[in-house]
C-alpha positions, 0 to 999 in steps of 0.5 A: 289876816291871810284871808283878808289880804287875799280878799283885798288883792282879788277885789282890787285886782292888785298885782303884788310880789310878796317875799316870805319864808312862811310856806303856809302863808305863801301857799295861801295868798299866792296865785304863783309861787317862785322858789329860790335857792341862793338867789336862783329860781329853783321852781315856779308854779301854782301853789297846789301844783308846786306843793303836790308835785315838786320837781326838786328835793329842795322844793319838796323840803321847803314847802311843808313836811316830807319824807325823803327816801333814797333809792335807785330807779329799778324800772320805768313803765313807759305805758303808765309813766310810773317808776319802780324805785328800790329803797332800804324800805322796799320797792316804791312805785311812784311818779316822776314830776319832771319826766326826765328820770331813767333806770339806774338813776339815784333818786329821792322819793318824797312822800308827804306825811298826809299821804301815808295811811294805815287804811286797807283801801290803799293796800298793795304789794308795793308802797308798804312801809313797816315800822314801829311808832317812836312818837305820837302826839294828838293834834286834834284833827290828826295824830302826828306820828313818827315811825322808825323803819330800819335806819329811817324815820318816817313822819305821818299823820294818822287818824285822830282815833289812832292808838298812841302807844309807843313801840307798836308796829304800824304798816303804812301805805301810799298810793303811787301818785303820792310818791314823787320820784325826784333827782338826787341833789 
């Protein structure tokens, strides 16, 4: 039905305001999304931009699943715009979608489950998260899994051929551009 609504909207040139709490639907049928909290606009933008690069923890949580890891900015690389964040899971190198964060700021690093990988091609000395699998469910195209990393639970999507054995050790990696450093709420 989403596809049919989108087709009708485009063919007719209709401008519509659609209010929903269904995130997948909002992402699929919108040209522009406005995220509101307590009657106030938190953020707005194109669906792909607001999903991939939210500027607020609320938006990251509201639009799809994400892992939030508390930390403190240790360093800002002015040349690349990347930030090094000290977290309980180790140092994470990420980006600041708002462009406003500075060294010493308390932050949350948002990493979507689909941006975590066990593949060696993302290997690096940073953004490596080690844990033990506490849950795994085969979901067809992927394995939905949860890892316990110290005191933190991390959700990830693994290759559909992944070993589903609970308790096994896993090392996840994330590219710096997939690690969004957001101001703490």
